[in-house]
PQR file of N, CA, C, O and H, with PARSE charges and radii, in Angstrom:
ATOM      1  N   MET A   1      58.196 126.252 -73.182 -0.4000 1.5000
ATOM      2  CA  MET A   1      58.506 125.489 -74.155 -0.0000 2.0000
ATOM      3  C   MET A   1      58.141 123.920 -73.086  0.5500 1.7000
ATOM      4  O   MET A   1      57.110 123.260 -73.217 -0.5500 1.4000
ATOM      5  N   ASN A   2      58.913 123.700 -72.389 -0.4000 1.5000
ATOM      6  CA  ASN A   2      58.373 122.487 -71.194 -0.0000 2.0000
ATOM      7  C   ASN A   2      57.381 122.039 -70.992  0.5500 1.7000
ATOM      8  O   ASN A   2      57.229 120.834 -70.789 -0.5500 1.4000
ATOM      9  H   ASN A   2      59.750 124.236 -72.282  0.4000 1.0000
ATOM     10  N   LYS A   3      56.398 122.936 -70.994 -0.4000 1.5000
ATOM     11  CA  LYS A   3      54.803 122.767 -70.690 -0.0000 2.0000
ATOM     12  C   LYS A   3      54.410 122.433 -71.906  0.5500 1.7000
ATOM     13  O   LYS A   3      53.293 121.917 -71.952 -0.5500 1.4000
ATOM     14  H   LYS A   3      56.522 123.915 -71.159  0.4000 1.0000
ATOM     15  N   LEU A   4      54.874 122.540 -72.727 -0.4000 1.5000
ATOM     16  CA  LEU A   4      54.530 122.401 -74.273 -0.0000 2.0000
ATOM     17  C   LEU A   4      54.709 121.304 -74.150  0.5500 1.7000
ATOM     18  O   LEU A   4      53.744 120.707 -73.672 -0.5500 1.4000
ATOM     19  H   LEU A   4      55.781 122.959 -72.689  0.4000 1.0000
ATOM     20  N   LEU A   5      55.844 120.520 -74.453 -0.4000 1.5000
ATOM     21  CA  LEU A   5      56.406 119.290 -74.414 -0.0000 2.0000
ATOM     22  C   LEU A   5      55.690 118.126 -73.404  0.5500 1.7000
ATOM     23  O   LEU A   5      56.083 116.974 -73.586 -0.5500 1.4000
ATOM     24  H   LEU A   5      56.627 121.005 -74.841  0.4000 1.0000
ATOM     25  N   ILE A   6      55.073 118.260 -72.768 -0.4000 1.5000
ATOM     26  CA  ILE A   6      54.688 118.144 -71.417 -0.0000 2.0000
ATOM     27  C   ILE A   6      52.990 117.786 -72.103  0.5500 1.7000
ATOM     28  O   ILE A   6      52.763 116.610 -72.389 -0.5500 1.4000
ATOM     29  H   ILE A   6      54.754 119.196 -72.620  0.4000 1.0000
ATOM     30  N   LEU A   7      52.405 118.335 -72.223 -0.4000 1.5000
ATOM     31  CA  LEU A   7      51.185 118.147 -73.426 -0.0000 2.0000
ATOM     32  C   LEU A   7      51.338 117.446 -74.267  0.5500 1.7000
ATOM     33  O   LEU A   7      50.694 116.397 -74.256 -0.5500 1.4000
ATOM     34  H   LEU A   7      52.589 119.290 -71.990  0.4000 1.0000
ATOM     35  N   ILE A   8      52.399 117.769 -75.524 -0.4000 1.5000
ATOM     36  CA  ILE A   8      52.002 117.260 -76.351 -0.0000 2.0000
ATOM     37  C   ILE A   8      52.334 115.611 -76.004  0.5500 1.7000
ATOM     38  O   ILE A   8      51.910 114.668 -76.672 -0.5500 1.4000
ATOM     39  H   ILE A   8      52.922 118.621 -75.533  0.4000 1.0000
ATOM     40  N   VAL A   9      53.028 115.530 -75.030 -0.4000 1.5000
ATOM     41  CA  VAL A   9      53.968 113.638 -74.700 -0.0000 2.0000
ATOM     42  C   VAL A   9      52.366 113.177 -74.153  0.5500 1.7000
ATOM     43  O   VAL A   9      52.095 111.981 -74.262 -0.5500 1.4000
ATOM     44  H   VAL A   9      53.372 116.296 -74.487  0.4000 1.0000
ATOM     45  N   LEU A  10      51.172 114.226 -73.494 -0.4000 1.5000
ATOM     46  CA  LEU A  10      49.961 113.564 -72.520 -0.0000 2.0000
ATOM     47  C   LEU A  10      49.134 113.590 -73.759  0.5500 1.7000
ATOM     48  O   LEU A  10      48.030 113.108 -73.506 -0.5500 1.4000
ATOM     49  H   LEU A  10      51.392 115.198 -73.406  0.4000 1.0000
ATOM     50  N   LEU A  11      49.213 113.866 -74.667 -0.4000 1.5000
ATOM     51  CA  LEU A  11      48.207 114.110 -75.876 -0.0000 2.0000
ATOM     52  C   LEU A  11      48.997 112.813 -76.440  0.5500 1.7000
ATOM     53  O   LEU A  11      48.409 111.732 -76.445 -0.5500 1.4000
ATOM     54  H   LEU A  11      50.110 114.257 -74.872  0.4000 1.0000
ATOM     55  N   GLY A  12      50.022 112.892 -76.806 -0.4000 1.5000
ATOM     56  CA  GLY A  12      49.893 110.946 -77.286 -0.0000 2.0000
ATOM     57  C   GLY A  12      49.786 109.822 -76.551  0.5500 1.7000
ATOM     58  O   GLY A  12      49.427 108.777 -77.095 -0.5500 1.4000
ATOM     59  H   GLY A  12      50.500 113.771 -76.802  0.4000 1.0000
ATOM     60  N   LEU A  13      50.090 109.877 -75.177 -0.4000 1.5000
ATOM     61  CA  LEU A  13      49.915 108.960 -74.821 -0.0000 2.0000
ATOM     62  C   LEU A  13      48.369 108.447 -74.529  0.5500 1.7000
ATOM     63  O   LEU A  13      47.834 107.350 -74.696 -0.5500 1.4000
ATOM     64  H   LEU A  13      50.382 110.725 -74.735  0.4000 1.0000
ATOM     65  N   SER A  14      47.949 109.530 -74.094 -0.4000 1.5000
ATOM     66  CA  SER A  14      46.221 109.168 -73.893 -0.0000 2.0000
ATOM     67  C   SER A  14      45.386 108.308 -74.766  0.5500 1.7000
ATOM     68  O   SER A  14      45.854 108.489 -75.890 -0.5500 1.4000
ATOM     69  H   SER A  14      48.383 110.421 -73.958  0.4000 1.0000
ATOM     70  N   SER A  15      44.707 107.728 -74.827 -0.4000 1.5000
ATOM     71  CA  SER A  15      43.689 107.101 -75.538 -0.0000 2.0000
ATOM     72  C   SER A  15      42.908 107.909 -75.780  0.5500 1.7000
ATOM     73  O   SER A  15      42.983 108.980 -75.178 -0.5500 1.4000
ATOM     74  H   SER A  15      44.328 107.580 -73.914  0.4000 1.0000
ATOM     75  N   CYS A  16      41.743 107.666 -76.872 -0.4000 1.5000
ATOM     76  CA  CYS A  16      40.711 108.352 -76.741 -0.0000 2.0000
ATOM     77  C   CYS A  16      39.704 107.816 -75.461  0.5500 1.7000
ATOM     78  O   CYS A  16      38.619 107.711 -76.033 -0.5500 1.4000
ATOM     79  H   CYS A  16      41.682 106.796 -77.361  0.4000 1.0000
ATOM     80  N   SER A  17      39.608 107.640 -74.821 -0.4000 1.5000
ATOM     81  CA  SER A  17      38.931 107.179 -73.784 -0.0000 2.0000
ATOM     82  C   SER A  17      37.831 108.082 -73.091  0.5500 1.7000
ATOM     83  O   SER A  17      38.063 109.286 -73.202 -0.5500 1.4000
ATOM     84  H   SER A  17      40.490 107.726 -74.357  0.4000 1.0000
ATOM     85  N   ASN A  18      36.693 107.751 -72.405 -0.4000 1.5000
ATOM     86  CA  ASN A  18      36.478 108.890 -71.888 -0.0000 2.0000
ATOM     87  C   ASN A  18      37.222 109.796 -70.573  0.5500 1.7000
ATOM     88  O   ASN A  18      37.014 110.825 -69.931 -0.5500 1.4000
ATOM     89  H   ASN A  18      36.505 106.773 -72.314  0.4000 1.0000
ATOM     90  N   ARG A  19      38.116 108.794 -70.641 -0.4000 1.5000
ATOM     91  CA  ARG A  19      39.256 109.590 -69.412 -0.0000 2.0000
ATOM     92  C   ARG A  19      40.424 110.651 -69.980  0.5500 1.7000
ATOM     93  O   ARG A  19      40.847 111.708 -69.512 -0.5500 1.4000
ATOM     94  H   ARG A  19      38.286 107.958 -71.163  0.4000 1.0000
ATOM     95  N   GLY A  20      40.703 110.028 -70.995 -0.4000 1.5000
ATOM     96  CA  GLY A  20      41.888 110.076 -71.661 -0.0000 2.0000
ATOM     97  C   GLY A  20      41.106 111.649 -71.991  0.5500 1.7000
ATOM     98  O   GLY A  20      41.652 112.696 -71.642 -0.5500 1.4000
ATOM     99  H   GLY A  20      40.359 109.170 -71.375  0.4000 1.0000
ATOM    100  N   ILE A  21      40.059 111.631 -72.548 -0.4000 1.5000
ATOM    101  CA  ILE A  21      39.507 113.200 -72.769 -0.0000 2.0000
ATOM    102  C   ILE A  21      39.245 114.375 -72.019  0.5500 1.7000
ATOM    103  O   ILE A  21      39.133 115.550 -72.367 -0.5500 1.4000
ATOM    104  H   ILE A  21      39.616 110.781 -72.831  0.4000 1.0000
ATOM    105  N   TYR A  22      39.155 113.703 -70.701 -0.4000 1.5000
ATOM    106  CA  TYR A  22      38.793 114.351 -69.489 -0.0000 2.0000
ATOM    107  C   TYR A  22      40.005 114.814 -69.138  0.5500 1.7000
ATOM    108  O   TYR A  22      40.098 115.979 -68.753 -0.5500 1.4000
ATOM    109  H   TYR A  22      39.246 112.748 -70.419  0.4000 1.0000
ATOM    110  N   GLU A  23      41.180 113.953 -69.211 -0.4000 1.5000
ATOM    111  CA  GLU A  23      42.513 115.084 -69.130 -0.0000 2.0000
ATOM    112  C   GLU A  23      43.427 115.414 -69.462  0.5500 1.7000
ATOM    113  O   GLU A  23      44.479 115.705 -68.894 -0.5500 1.4000
ATOM    114  H   GLU A  23      41.105 113.006 -69.524  0.4000 1.0000
ATOM    115  N   ASN A  24      42.908 115.395 -71.060 -0.4000 1.5000
ATOM    116  CA  ASN A  24      43.158 116.818 -72.261 -0.0000 2.0000
ATOM    117  C   ASN A  24      42.396 117.593 -71.753  0.5500 1.7000
ATOM    118  O   ASN A  24      43.077 118.479 -71.236 -0.5500 1.4000
ATOM    119  H   ASN A  24      42.053 115.158 -71.522  0.4000 1.0000
ATOM    120  N   LEU A  25      40.921 117.843 -71.537 -0.4000 1.5000
ATOM    121  CA  LEU A  25      39.895 119.203 -71.290 -0.0000 2.0000
ATOM    122  C   LEU A  25      40.842 119.903 -69.857  0.5500 1.7000
ATOM    123  O   LEU A  25      41.413 120.977 -70.049 -0.5500 1.4000
ATOM    124  H   LEU A  25      40.368 117.123 -71.957  0.4000 1.0000
ATOM    125  N   ARG A  26      40.951 119.227 -68.466 -0.4000 1.5000
ATOM    126  CA  ARG A  26      41.433 119.400 -67.496 -0.0000 2.0000
ATOM    127  C   ARG A  26      43.067 119.926 -67.923  0.5500 1.7000
ATOM    128  O   ARG A  26      43.311 120.441 -66.832 -0.5500 1.4000
ATOM    129  H   ARG A  26      40.487 118.355 -68.310  0.4000 1.0000
ATOM    130  N   ILE A  27      43.829 120.064 -68.406 -0.4000 1.5000
ATOM    131  CA  ILE A  27      45.341 120.499 -69.220 -0.0000 2.0000
ATOM    132  C   ILE A  27      44.789 122.074 -70.022  0.5500 1.7000
ATOM    133  O   ILE A  27      44.882 123.279 -69.791 -0.5500 1.4000
ATOM    134  H   ILE A  27      43.631 119.645 -69.292  0.4000 1.0000
ATOM    135  N   GLN A  28      44.476 121.610 -70.563 -0.4000 1.5000
ATOM    136  CA  GLN A  28      43.592 122.736 -72.329 -0.0000 2.0000
ATOM    137  C   GLN A  28      42.981 123.963 -70.814  0.5500 1.7000
ATOM    138  O   GLN A  28      43.343 125.139 -70.779 -0.5500 1.4000
ATOM    139  H   GLN A  28      44.400 120.631 -70.751  0.4000 1.0000
ATOM    140  N   GLN A  29      41.993 123.293 -69.664 -0.4000 1.5000
ATOM    141  CA  GLN A  29      41.558 124.580 -68.465 -0.0000 2.0000
ATOM    142  C   GLN A  29      42.392 124.869 -67.856  0.5500 1.7000
ATOM    143  O   GLN A  29      42.641 126.074 -67.870 -0.5500 1.4000
ATOM    144  H   GLN A  29      41.699 122.338 -69.693  0.4000 1.0000
ATOM    145  N   ARG A  30      43.085 124.175 -67.186 -0.4000 1.5000
ATOM    146  CA  ARG A  30      44.586 124.416 -66.465 -0.0000 2.0000
ATOM    147  C   ARG A  30      45.965 126.207 -67.116  0.5500 1.7000
ATOM    148  O   ARG A  30      46.617 127.146 -66.659 -0.5500 1.4000
ATOM    149  H   ARG A  30      42.883 123.195 -67.175  0.4000 1.0000
ATOM    150  N   ASN A  31      45.502 125.402 -68.630 -0.4000 1.5000
ATOM    151  CA  ASN A  31      46.425 126.327 -69.697 -0.0000 2.0000
ATOM    152  C   ASN A  31      45.664 127.726 -69.958  0.5500 1.7000
ATOM    153  O   ASN A  31      46.156 128.832 -70.177 -0.5500 1.4000
ATOM    154  H   ASN A  31      44.972 124.639 -69.002  0.4000 1.0000
ATOM    155  N   ASP A  32      44.249 127.319 -69.861 -0.4000 1.5000
ATOM    156  CA  ASP A  32      43.286 128.951 -69.675 -0.0000 2.0000
ATOM    157  C   ASP A  32      43.598 129.791 -68.580  0.5500 1.7000
ATOM    158  O   ASP A  32      43.623 131.021 -68.631 -0.5500 1.4000
ATOM    159  H   ASP A  32      43.849 126.420 -69.683  0.4000 1.0000
ATOM    160  N   CYS A  33      43.893 128.921 -67.345 -0.4000 1.5000
ATOM    161  CA  CYS A  33      43.408 129.710 -65.989 -0.0000 2.0000
ATOM    162  C   CYS A  33      45.081 130.406 -65.950  0.5500 1.7000
ATOM    163  O   CYS A  33      45.444 130.969 -64.918 -0.5500 1.4000
ATOM    164  H   CYS A  33      43.873 127.922 -67.303  0.4000 1.0000
ATOM    165  N   LEU A  34      46.054 130.303 -67.186 -0.4000 1.5000
ATOM    166  CA  LEU A  34      47.021 131.461 -67.639 -0.0000 2.0000
ATOM    167  C   LEU A  34      46.215 133.101 -67.862  0.5500 1.7000
ATOM    168  O   LEU A  34      46.095 134.150 -67.229 -0.5500 1.4000
ATOM    169  H   LEU A  34      45.759 129.845 -68.024  0.4000 1.0000
ATOM    170  N   LYS A  35      45.968 132.763 -68.629 -0.4000 1.5000
ATOM    171  CA  LYS A  35      45.269 133.922 -69.807 -0.0000 2.0000
ATOM    172  C   LYS A  35      43.936 134.863 -68.338  0.5500 1.7000
ATOM    173  O   LYS A  35      43.678 135.998 -68.737 -0.5500 1.4000
ATOM    174  H   LYS A  35      46.065 131.911 -69.143  0.4000 1.0000
ATOM    175  N   GLU A  36      43.315 134.589 -67.143 -0.4000 1.5000
ATOM    176  CA  GLU A  36      42.920 134.695 -66.107 -0.0000 2.0000
ATOM    177  C   GLU A  36      43.742 136.037 -65.152  0.5500 1.7000
ATOM    178  O   GLU A  36      44.964 136.131 -65.039 -0.5500 1.4000
ATOM    179  H   GLU A  36      43.524 133.666 -66.818  0.4000 1.0000
ATOM    180  N   PRO A  37      42.548 137.157 -64.428 -0.5600 1.5000
ATOM    181  CA  PRO A  37      43.674 137.726 -63.810  0.2800 2.0000
ATOM    182  C   PRO A  37      44.486 137.101 -63.018  0.5500 1.7000
ATOM    183  O   PRO A  37      44.766 135.927 -63.260 -0.5500 1.4000
ATOM    184  N   PRO A  38      45.051 137.797 -61.858 -0.5600 1.5000
ATOM    185  CA  PRO A  38      45.732 137.344 -60.651  0.2800 2.0000
ATOM    186  C   PRO A  38      44.660 137.045 -59.747  0.5500 1.7000
ATOM    187  O   PRO A  38      44.746 135.947 -59.197 -0.5500 1.4000
ATOM    188  N   ALA A  39      43.713 137.729 -59.476 -0.4000 1.5000
ATOM    189  CA  ALA A  39      42.551 137.306 -58.362 -0.0000 2.0000
ATOM    190  C   ALA A  39      41.744 136.573 -59.039  0.5500 1.7000
ATOM    191  O   ALA A  39      40.881 136.259 -58.220 -0.5500 1.4000
ATOM    192  H   ALA A  39      43.644 138.620 -59.923  0.4000 1.0000
ATOM    193  N   ARG A  40      41.496 136.120 -59.998 -0.4000 1.5000
ATOM    194  CA  ARG A  40      40.955 134.735 -60.571 -0.0000 2.0000
ATOM    195  C   ARG A  40      41.684 133.789 -60.791  0.5500 1.7000
ATOM    196  O   ARG A  40      41.098 132.979 -61.509 -0.5500 1.4000
ATOM    197  H   ARG A  40      42.198 136.375 -60.663  0.4000 1.0000
ATOM    198  N   TYR A  41      43.058 133.363 -60.433 -0.4000 1.5000
ATOM    199  CA  TYR A  41      43.504 132.699 -61.352 -0.0000 2.0000
ATOM    200  C   TYR A  41      43.476 131.177 -60.542  0.5500 1.7000
ATOM    201  O   TYR A  41      43.536 130.142 -61.205 -0.5500 1.4000
ATOM    202  H   TYR A  41      43.534 134.021 -59.849  0.4000 1.0000
ATOM    203  N   ASP A  42      43.374 131.152 -58.993 -0.4000 1.5000
ATOM    204  CA  ASP A  42      43.485 130.472 -58.180 -0.0000 2.0000
ATOM    205  C   ASP A  42      41.992 129.684 -57.977  0.5500 1.7000
ATOM    206  O   ASP A  42      41.918 128.473 -57.766 -0.5500 1.4000
ATOM    207  H   ASP A  42      43.325 131.993 -58.455  0.4000 1.0000
ATOM    208  N   GLU A  43      40.850 130.559 -58.075 -0.4000 1.5000
ATOM    209  CA  GLU A  43      39.595 129.867 -58.843 -0.0000 2.0000
ATOM    210  C   GLU A  43      39.557 129.235 -59.627  0.5500 1.7000
ATOM    211  O   GLU A  43      38.995 128.146 -59.504 -0.5500 1.4000
ATOM    212  H   GLU A  43      40.910 131.542 -58.246  0.4000 1.0000
ATOM    213  N   CYS A  44      40.165 129.640 -60.856 -0.4000 1.5000
ATOM    214  CA  CYS A  44      40.095 128.949 -62.305 -0.0000 2.0000
ATOM    215  C   CYS A  44      41.107 127.548 -62.104  0.5500 1.7000
ATOM    216  O   CYS A  44      41.132 126.776 -63.062 -0.5500 1.4000
ATOM    217  H   CYS A  44      40.622 130.524 -60.956  0.4000 1.0000
ATOM    218  N   VAL A  45      41.796 127.263 -61.097 -0.4000 1.5000
ATOM    219  CA  VAL A  45      42.712 126.245 -61.371 -0.0000 2.0000
ATOM    220  C   VAL A  45      42.283 125.159 -60.046  0.5500 1.7000
ATOM    221  O   VAL A  45      42.607 123.975 -59.955 -0.5500 1.4000
ATOM    222  H   VAL A  45      41.777 127.890 -60.319  0.4000 1.0000
ATOM    223  N   GLU A  46      41.576 125.851 -59.215 -0.4000 1.5000
ATOM    224  CA  GLU A  46      40.264 124.758 -58.468 -0.0000 2.0000
ATOM    225  C   GLU A  46      39.679 124.295 -59.208  0.5500 1.7000
ATOM    226  O   GLU A  46      39.745 123.067 -59.273 -0.5500 1.4000
ATOM    227  H   GLU A  46      41.313 126.813 -59.289  0.4000 1.0000
ATOM    228  N   ARG A  47      38.913 124.933 -60.033 -0.4000 1.5000
ATOM    229  CA  ARG A  47      37.550 124.369 -60.913 -0.0000 2.0000
ATOM    230  C   ARG A  47      38.969 123.349 -62.040  0.5500 1.7000
ATOM    231  O   ARG A  47      38.238 122.556 -62.635 -0.5500 1.4000
ATOM    232  H   ARG A  47      38.859 125.930 -59.980  0.4000 1.0000
ATOM    233  N   ALA A  48      39.815 123.175 -62.324 -0.4000 1.5000
ATOM    234  CA  ALA A  48      40.103 122.816 -63.100 -0.0000 2.0000
ATOM    235  C   ALA A  48      40.720 121.699 -62.774  0.5500 1.7000
ATOM    236  O   ALA A  48      41.048 121.122 -63.811 -0.5500 1.4000
ATOM    237  H   ALA A  48      40.408 123.819 -61.841  0.4000 1.0000
ATOM    238  N   ASP A  49      41.132 120.940 -61.548 -0.4000 1.5000
ATOM    239  CA  ASP A  49      41.582 120.493 -60.633 -0.0000 2.0000
ATOM    240  C   ASP A  49      40.763 119.312 -60.440  0.5500 1.7000
ATOM    241  O   ASP A  49      41.312 118.253 -60.747 -0.5500 1.4000
ATOM    242  H   ASP A  49      40.866 121.409 -60.705  0.4000 1.0000
ATOM    243  N   LYS A  50      40.120 119.278 -60.203 -0.4000 1.5000
ATOM    244  CA  LYS A  50      38.705 118.057 -60.288 -0.0000 2.0000
ATOM    245  C   LYS A  50      39.222 116.862 -60.833  0.5500 1.7000
ATOM    246  O   LYS A  50      39.546 116.790 -62.019 -0.5500 1.4000
ATOM    247  H   LYS A  50      39.674 120.138 -59.953  0.4000 1.0000
ATOM    248  N   SER A  51      39.316 115.947 -60.063 -0.4000 1.5000
ATOM    249  CA  SER A  51      39.845 114.325 -60.585 -0.0000 2.0000
ATOM    250  C   SER A  51      38.730 114.170 -62.113  0.5500 1.7000
ATOM    251  O   SER A  51      37.841 114.826 -62.656 -0.5500 1.4000
ATOM    252  H   SER A  51      39.053 116.006 -59.100  0.4000 1.0000
ATOM    253  N   TYR A  52      39.535 112.747 -62.339 -0.4000 1.5000
ATOM    254  CA  TYR A  52      38.628 112.215 -63.102 -0.0000 2.0000
ATOM    255  C   TYR A  52      37.811 111.584 -62.660  0.5500 1.7000
ATOM    256  O   TYR A  52      36.800 111.579 -63.362 -0.5500 1.4000
ATOM    257  H   TYR A  52      40.257 112.214 -61.897  0.4000 1.0000
ATOM    258  N   GLU A  53      37.737 110.861 -61.554 -0.4000 1.5000
ATOM    259  CA  GLU A  53      37.189 109.891 -60.321 -0.0000 2.0000
ATOM    260  C   GLU A  53      35.429 110.943 -60.292  0.5500 1.7000
ATOM    261  O   GLU A  53      34.319 110.673 -60.751 -0.5500 1.4000
ATOM    262  H   GLU A  53      38.558 110.864 -60.984  0.4000 1.0000
ATOM    263  N   GLU A  54      35.931 112.072 -59.570 -0.4000 1.5000
ATOM    264  CA  GLU A  54      34.992 112.959 -58.685 -0.0000 2.0000
ATOM    265  C   GLU A  54      34.649 113.504 -59.440  0.5500 1.7000
ATOM    266  O   GLU A  54      33.929 114.354 -58.917 -0.5500 1.4000
ATOM    267  H   GLU A  54      36.832 112.291 -59.197  0.4000 1.0000
ATOM    268  N   TYR A  55      34.656 113.664 -60.656 -0.4000 1.5000
ATOM    269  CA  TYR A  55      33.463 114.253 -61.960 -0.0000 2.0000
ATOM    270  C   TYR A  55      32.781 112.990 -62.457  0.5500 1.7000
ATOM    271  O   TYR A  55      31.618 113.062 -62.853 -0.5500 1.4000
ATOM    272  H   TYR A  55      35.241 112.973 -61.081  0.4000 1.0000
ATOM    273  N   ARG A  56      33.428 111.854 -62.458 -0.4000 1.5000
ATOM    274  CA  ARG A  56      32.448 110.735 -62.783 -0.0000 2.0000
ATOM    275  C   ARG A  56      31.367 110.104 -61.722  0.5500 1.7000
ATOM    276  O   ARG A  56      30.380 109.411 -61.971 -0.5500 1.4000
ATOM    277  H   ARG A  56      34.372 111.795 -62.136  0.4000 1.0000
ATOM    278  N   ARG A  57      31.926 110.617 -60.312 -0.4000 1.5000
ATOM    279  CA  ARG A  57      31.151 110.065 -59.287 -0.0000 2.0000
ATOM    280  C   ARG A  57      29.850 111.475 -59.730  0.5500 1.7000
ATOM    281  O   ARG A  57      28.719 111.168 -60.106 -0.5500 1.4000
ATOM    282  H   ARG A  57      32.728 111.180 -60.109  0.4000 1.0000
ATOM    283  N   GLU A  58      30.284 112.887 -59.593 -0.4000 1.5000
ATOM    284  CA  GLU A  58      29.302 114.065 -59.809 -0.0000 2.0000
ATOM    285  C   GLU A  58      28.459 113.771 -61.204  0.5500 1.7000
ATOM    286  O   GLU A  58      27.294 114.160 -61.128 -0.5500 1.4000
ATOM    287  H   GLU A  58      31.203 113.136 -59.288  0.4000 1.0000
ATOM    288  N   ARG A  59      28.746 113.293 -62.187 -0.4000 1.5000
ATOM    289  CA  ARG A  59      28.581 113.173 -63.340 -0.0000 2.0000
ATOM    290  C   ARG A  59      27.295 111.685 -62.775  0.5500 1.7000
ATOM    291  O   ARG A  59      26.067 111.757 -62.717 -0.5500 1.4000
ATOM    292  H   ARG A  59      29.693 112.977 -62.249  0.4000 1.0000
ATOM    293  N   GLU A  60      27.858 110.941 -62.573 -0.4000 1.5000
ATOM    294  CA  GLU A  60      26.429 109.428 -62.432 -0.0000 2.0000
ATOM    295  C   GLU A  60      25.318 110.028 -61.301  0.5500 1.7000
ATOM    296  O   GLU A  60      24.128 110.110 -61.606 -0.5500 1.4000
ATOM    297  H   GLU A  60      28.855 110.883 -62.620  0.4000 1.0000
ATOM    298  N   GLU A  61      25.870 110.486 -59.820 -0.4000 1.5000
ATOM    299  CA  GLU A  61      25.076 111.258 -59.164 -0.0000 2.0000
ATOM    300  C   GLU A  61      23.517 111.825 -60.002  0.5500 1.7000
ATOM    301  O   GLU A  61      22.426 111.304 -60.235 -0.5500 1.4000
ATOM    302  H   GLU A  61      26.837 110.419 -59.573  0.4000 1.0000
ATOM    303  N   ALA A  62      24.106 113.067 -60.245 -0.4000 1.5000
ATOM    304  CA  ALA A  62      23.269 113.542 -61.827 -0.0000 2.0000
ATOM    305  C   ALA A  62      22.419 113.067 -62.831  0.5500 1.7000
ATOM    306  O   ALA A  62      21.401 113.651 -63.203 -0.5500 1.4000
ATOM    307  H   ALA A  62      24.992 113.490 -60.055  0.4000 1.0000
ATOM    308  N   LEU A  63      22.856 111.964 -63.284 -0.4000 1.5000
ATOM    309  CA  LEU A  63      22.246 111.173 -64.144 -0.0000 2.0000
ATOM    310  C   LEU A  63      20.941 110.377 -63.377  0.5500 1.7000
ATOM    311  O   LEU A  63      19.793 110.176 -63.773 -0.5500 1.4000
ATOM    312  H   LEU A  63      23.683 111.490 -62.981  0.4000 1.0000
ATOM    313  N   GLU A  64      21.701 109.978 -61.974 -0.4000 1.5000
ATOM    314  CA  GLU A  64      20.494 109.284 -61.279 -0.0000 2.0000
ATOM    315  C   GLU A  64      19.116 110.161 -60.733  0.5500 1.7000
ATOM    316  O   GLU A  64      17.919 109.882 -60.666 -0.5500 1.4000
ATOM    317  H   GLU A  64      22.634 110.141 -61.653  0.4000 1.0000
ATOM    318  N   GLU A  65      19.594 110.866 -60.527 -0.4000 1.5000
ATOM    319  CA  GLU A  65      18.512 112.019 -59.972 -0.0000 2.0000
ATOM    320  C   GLU A  65      17.158 112.420 -61.126  0.5500 1.7000
ATOM    321  O   GLU A  65      17.541 112.649 -62.273 -0.5500 1.4000
ATOM    322  H   GLU A  65      20.567 111.092 -60.581  0.4000 1.0000
ATOM    323  N   PRO A  66      15.407 112.526 -60.834 -0.5600 1.5000
ATOM    324  CA  PRO A  66      14.376 112.350 -61.655  0.2800 2.0000
ATOM    325  C   PRO A  66      14.794 113.903 -62.087  0.5500 1.7000
ATOM    326  O   PRO A  66      14.997 114.854 -61.332 -0.5500 1.4000
ATOM    327  N   SER A  67      14.846 113.868 -63.240 -0.4000 1.5000
ATOM    328  CA  SER A  67      14.371 115.009 -63.425 -0.0000 2.0000
ATOM    329  C   SER A  67      13.103 116.113 -63.147  0.5500 1.7000
ATOM    330  O   SER A  67      12.076 115.633 -62.667 -0.5500 1.4000
ATOM    331  H   SER A  67      14.681 113.095 -63.853  0.4000 1.0000
ATOM    332  N   ASN A  68      13.128 117.232 -63.363 -0.4000 1.5000
ATOM    333  CA  ASN A  68      12.173 117.813 -63.185 -0.0000 2.0000
ATOM    334  C   ASN A  68      10.926 118.240 -64.090  0.5500 1.7000
ATOM    335  O   ASN A  68      11.050 118.894 -65.125 -0.5500 1.4000
ATOM    336  H   ASN A  68      13.963 117.622 -63.753  0.4000 1.0000
ATOM    337  N   GLY A  69       9.739 117.800 -63.583 -0.4000 1.5000
ATOM    338  CA  GLY A  69       8.835 117.741 -64.737 -0.0000 2.0000
ATOM    339  C   GLY A  69       8.180 116.813 -65.864  0.5500 1.7000
ATOM    340  O   GLY A  69       7.286 116.744 -66.707 -0.5500 1.4000
ATOM    341  H   GLY A  69       9.639 117.268 -62.742  0.4000 1.0000
ATOM    342  N   SER A  70       9.296 116.130 -65.260 -0.4000 1.5000
ATOM    343  CA  SER A  70       8.699 114.800 -66.148 -0.0000 2.0000
ATOM    344  C   SER A  70       8.075 113.118 -65.626  0.5500 1.7000
ATOM    345  O   SER A  70       7.690 112.313 -66.474 -0.5500 1.4000
ATOM    346  H   SER A  70      10.022 116.186 -64.575  0.4000 1.0000
TER
END
């Protein structure tokens, strides 16, 4: 119940900015990790814990790389 309340508050406070959308997706990914078997839970949470800044930096680097075959 407490997690649901936190999720609702975070969804209500976040704007429709890229960061807000990303943070909401992270929350959903972490919730989905609870459905994973214990052996895969830590790996799942690690994937979901990437900060927005890290995500943005990696995205910008990927966009700057020349595409193969073009």
